[in-house]
C-alpha positions in Angstrom: 0.0 0.0 0.1 1.3 3.5 -0.9 1.0 5.5 2.7 1.7 8.3 0.0 -2.0 8.6 -1.3 -5.3 9.8 -0.5 -7.2 6.5 -1.3 -7.7 5.6 1.9 -10.0 9.0 2.6 -11.6 8.3 -0.6 -12.3 5.1 0.2 -13.6 5.8 3.7 -15.4 8.9 2.9 -17.4 6.5 0.2 -17.9 3.8 2.8 -19.1 6.0 5.3 -21.8 7.8 3.2 -22.4 5.7 0.8 -21.5 7.3 -2.4 -18.4 7.4 -5.2 -16.3 10.2 -5.6 -14.7 11.2 -8.5 -11.7 14.2 -8.6 -11.0 16.8 -10.9 -7.3 18.5 -10.0 -6.4 21.7 -11.7 -3.0 21.4 -10.7 0.1 18.9 -10.6 0.2 18.8 -6.6 -2.0 15.9 -7.1 0.6 14.0 -8.7 4.1 12.5 -8.3 5.6 12.9 -11.3 3.9 10.8 -13.6 1.9 9.0 -10.6 -1.5 10.3 -9.2 -2.4 10.3 -5.6 -5.3 8.6 -6.3 -7.2 5.8 -8.5 -7.0 7.1 -12.1 -10.7 5.8 -12.4 -11.6 9.0 -10.0 -10.8 11.5 -12.8 -13.7 9.4 -15.1 -17.1 9.7 -14.6 -17.6 7.2 -17.6 -15.3 4.8 -15.8 -16.5 4.8 -12.1 -20.1 4.9 -13.2 -20.3 2.9 -16.3 -24.2 1.9 -15.7 -24.9 5.3 -15.9 -22.5 7.9 -17.1 -20.8 5.2 -19.4 -24.2 5.0 -21.2 -24.5 8.5 -22.1 -23.2 10.3 -25.4 -19.6 11.8 -24.9 -20.6 14.8 -26.7 -22.8 15.5 -24.1 -21.2 14.6 -20.6 -18.5 17.0 -21.7 -20.9 19.6 -22.4 -22.7 19.4 -19.2 -20.7 17.8 -16.8 -17.4 19.6 -17.6 -18.1 23.3 -19.8 -21.2 24.1 -18.2 -20.1 23.4 -14.4 -17.0 24.8 -15.2 -18.8 28.0 -16.2 -20.9 27.7 -13.3 -17.9 27.3 -11.2 -15.9 30.7 -12.4 -19.1 32.5 -12.0 -19.4 31.6 -8.2 -16.1 31.8 -6.7 -17.4 31.8 -2.9 -19.7 28.9 -3.4 -18.6 25.7 -2.1 -21.4 23.4 -3.3 -23.0 22.9 -6.4 -25.8 20.3 -7.6 -25.5 18.7 -11.0 -28.4 16.9 -12.9 -28.2 14.2 -15.5 -30.8 13.5 -17.7 -30.5 10.1 -16.6 -32.6 11.0 -13.3 -29.7 11.0 -11.3 -27.0 13.8 -9.9 -24.1 14.8 -8.0 -23.2 17.1 -5.4 -20.0 18.9 -6.7 -17.7 20.7 -4.1 -14.9 23.2 -5.8 -12.0 23.8 -3.6 -10.2 27.2 -4.1 -6.1 28.3 -3.1 -4.8 32.1 -3.7 -8.4 32.8 -5.5 -8.1 29.9 -8.0 -9.8 26.6 -8.6 -7.6 24.0 -7.8 -9.8 20.6 -7.1 -13.5 19.6 -7.9 -14.9 17.0 -5.8 -17.9 15.0 -6.9 -19.9 12.7 -4.9 -22.7 10.8 -6.8 -24.4 9.3 -8.1 -27.2 10.0 -6.2 -31.3 9.6 -5.9 -33.4 12.4 -5.0 -35.9 10.2 -2.6 -32.8 9.4 -0.6 -33.5 12.9 1.2 -31.7 12.1 4.4 -28.6 11.0 2.9 -28.1 13.7 0.2 -28.6 16.3 3.0 -25.5 14.5 5.0 -23.5 14.3 2.1 -24.1 17.9 1.1 -22.9 18.9 4.7 -19.9 17.2 4.7 -18.6 17.3 0.8 -17.2 20.9 1.3 -15.4 20.0 4.7 -14.0 17.2 3.0 -13.2 18.3 0.3 -11.1 21.3 1.9 -9.5 19.0 3.7 -8.5 16.5 1.0 -6.8 19.9 -0.8 -5.1 20.5 2.9 -3.7 16.7 3.0 -2.0 16.9 -0.6 -0.7 20.3 0.4 1.0 18.9 4.1 2.3 15.9 1.9 4.1 18.1 -0.6 5.5 20.0 2.1 7.0 17.0 3.9 8.2 15.9 0.5 7.4 12.7 1.4 10.5 12.0 4.0 10.8 8.0 5.0 10.4 7.5 8.7 13.5 6.4 10.3 11.8 3.9 13.3 9.4 1.7 13.6 7.7 4.4 15.7 7.6 6.7 13.4 6.0 4.6 10.5 3.2 3.5 12.7 2.4 7.0 13.8 2.0 7.7 10.1 -0.3 4.5 9.4 -2.6 6.1 12.5 -2.6 9.6 10.8 -3.3 8.3 7.5 -6.1 5.1 8.7 -7.4 6.2 11.7 -10.8 7.0 10.1 -10.8 3.0 8.8 -11.6 0.2 11.2 -8.0 -0.7 11.9 -6.3 -2.5 14.4 -3.1 -4.0 15.7 -2.4 -7.1 13.4 -4.1 -4.9 10.3 -1.0 -2.2 11.1 1.6 -5.1 11.8 0.4 -6.2 8.4 0.9 -3.0 6.7 4.2 -2.4 8.1 5.4 -5.7 7.3 6.3 -6.4 11.1 5.0 -8.9 13.7 2.3 -8.1 15.9 4.4 -8.3 18.7 7.7 -6.4 17.8 5.1 -3.6 16.8 3.8 -3.6 20.1 7.3 -3.9 22.0 8.3 -0.9 19.9 5.2 1.6 20.5 6.4 0.6 24.7 9.7 1.3 24.4 9.1 4.8 22.8 6.4 5.1 25.6 3.6 5.4 23.2 1.5 2.8 25.6 -0.6 0.3 23.0 -1.4 0.6 19.2 -5.4 0.8 20.6 -4.3 4.0 22.5 -2.8 5.7 20.0 -5.5 5.4 17.5 -7.9 6.6 20.0 -5.6 9.8 20.9 -5.4 10.2 16.9 -9.6 9.7 16.6 -10.4 12.2 19.3 -7.6 14.5 17.8 -9.4 15.0 14.8 -12.7 14.8 16.7 -11.6 18.0 18.6 -10.4 19.7 15.0 -13.8 19.1 13.5 -16.1 19.9 16.4 -13.9 23.8 16.7 -13.3 24.4 13.1 -16.0 22.6 11.1 -19.5 24.0 10.2 -21.8 23.7 13.4 -24.5 22.2 11.3 -22.9 19.3 10.8 -23.9 16.4 13.5 -22.0 14.9 16.0 -22.9 11.5 14.6 -21.6 12.3 11.3 -18.4 13.6 12.9 -17.7 10.2 15.0 -18.3 8.2 11.6 -15.8 10.5 10.0 -13.1 9.9 13.0 -13.5 5.9 12.7 -16.1 5.5 15.2 -18.6 3.0 14.3 -21.1 3.9 17.2 -22.0 7.3 18.6 -22.3 6.0 22.0 -18.7 4.9 21.8 -17.6 7.9 20.1 -19.3 9.9 23.5 -17.7 7.8 25.9 -14.4 8.1 24.5 -14.4 12.1 24.2 -15.5 12.4 27.5 -12.8 10.3 29.5 -10.3 12.0 26.7 -11.3 15.6 26.9 -13.3 15.5 30.3 -16.6 16.6 28.6 -18.9 15.9 25.9 -18.4 16.5 22.6 -21.0 19.0 22.4 -20.0 20.6 25.3 -16.3 21.0 23.6 -17.8 22.4 20.6 -19.8 25.0 22.5 -16.7 26.0 24.5 -14.7 26.3 21.3 -17.4 27.9 18.8 
């Protein structure tokens, strides 16, 4: 697995919210030489949604999904969410990201059914936050210049930072890092980190604090819990209180 990739974030969003993500990057920061930081299929709606987009005429897709949308984005540079309807009856939610006054990335979430109103509302709340965070993550990766971690302890911490939102465990981390579980646990104890589970929990709580402090206050706490890797909202609340000394809602009010 290439740890210098944004695929884990993309796949987690898809799994949590039940959609597929396409990307249109407009800067070379999303590439390492000739290699994309995401699966190539994500730049093609026709390949991502072959049963829908793949059946449309390419000329229609280029005109409607690219040219018309780009004009709408250019005409409203402060807007962070668009809706794009297709004549086959479905639609996508679209979130552009800007840096230095220029659109550098467009993130598409689809294909959606208007009858799934709650799902659509949830994605509409989360997509702009996710898209902006994705662009920041890529810039952080570029600033780090893909430095190679010297110790297993550093490699484990980087693994946790990349996969905290997924259903990971000590054994899955050990497999990904090509070491035994006992060796991984020994190295963490030697570095004073405690257990892998605690390292993972600390990262999830840290990410939750960031979202509670800086994200749109209309985002539901249950959505924040899922984005931070908690499968159950009750577990998130208990863990947050244990770590922060207050409930997530109280943290949000205090830091609003």
